[in-house]
C-alpha positions as CSV (number, residue, x, y, z in Angstrom):
1,X,77.0,100.1,110.5
2,X,78.9,102.9,108.7
3,X,81.5,102.8,111.5
4,X,82.0,99.1,111.1
5,X,82.5,99.4,107.3
6,X,84.9,102.3,107.8
7,X,87.2,100.0,109.9
8,X,86.9,97.1,107.5
9,X,90.0,96.0,105.6
10,X,89.5,93.6,102.8
11,X,93.1,92.3,103.1
12,X,92.5,91.4,106.7
13,X,89.3,89.6,105.8
14,X,91.1,87.7,103.0
15,X,94.0,86.7,105.4
16,X,91.5,85.5,108.0
17,X,89.5,83.4,105.5
18,X,92.5,81.9,103.8
19,X,94.7,81.3,106.8
20,X,92.6,81.7,109.9
21,X,95.0,84.5,111.1
22,X,93.9,87.6,112.7
23,X,97.1,89.4,112.1
24,X,98.1,90.5,108.6
25,X,100.5,92.6,106.7
26,X,98.9,95.3,104.6
27,X,100.1,95.5,101.0
28,X,100.7,99.0,99.8
29,X,100.9,98.1,96.1
30,X,97.7,97.9,94.2
31,X,96.2,94.6,93.2
32,X,97.2,95.2,89.6
33,X,100.7,96.1,90.5
34,X,101.2,93.0,92.6
35,X,99.8,90.8,89.8
36,X,101.9,92.3,87.1
37,X,105.0,92.1,89.2
38,X,104.6,88.4,89.7
39,X,103.6,87.8,86.1
40,X,106.9,89.4,84.8
41,X,108.9,87.1,87.0
42,X,107.1,83.9,85.9
43,X,107.1,84.8,82.2
44,X,110.9,85.6,82.4
45,X,111.6,82.3,84.0
46,X,109.5,80.4,81.5
47,X,111.2,82.2,78.6
48,X,114.6,81.2,80.1
49,X,113.5,77.6,80.5
50,X,111.8,77.2,77.0
51,X,113.9,78.7,74.2
52,X,111.6,77.3,71.6
53,X,108.6,79.6,71.1
54,X,106.1,76.8,70.7
55,X,107.3,75.1,74.0
56,X,107.1,78.5,75.7
57,X,103.5,79.1,74.5
58,X,102.5,75.6,75.6
59,X,104.0,76.2,79.1
60,X,102.2,79.5,79.4
61,X,98.9,77.8,78.3
62,X,99.4,75.2,81.0
63,X,100.0,77.9,83.5
64,X,96.8,79.7,82.5
65,X,94.8,76.4,82.8
66,X,96.2,75.8,86.3
67,X,95.4,79.3,87.4
68,X,91.9,79.0,86.0
69,X,91.4,75.8,88.0
70,X,92.6,77.6,91.2
71,X,90.2,80.4,90.5
72,X,87.3,78.0,90.0
73,X,88.0,76.2,93.3
């Protein structure tokens, strides 16, 4: 059993469960680094789209609600 767990790769399991693929590309960045990198891009785009601070906050709130729904599903 120890040998099986030593060969296990969580990214491979995730790829298979999400896409049914046996091949995958391993990400070298940490989970936190990948999340923060994408967050910055989205926040920057929303800030460009919504110059008004209240509109920006509402858009970010809508984004959080959508992401929470994805997580629940």
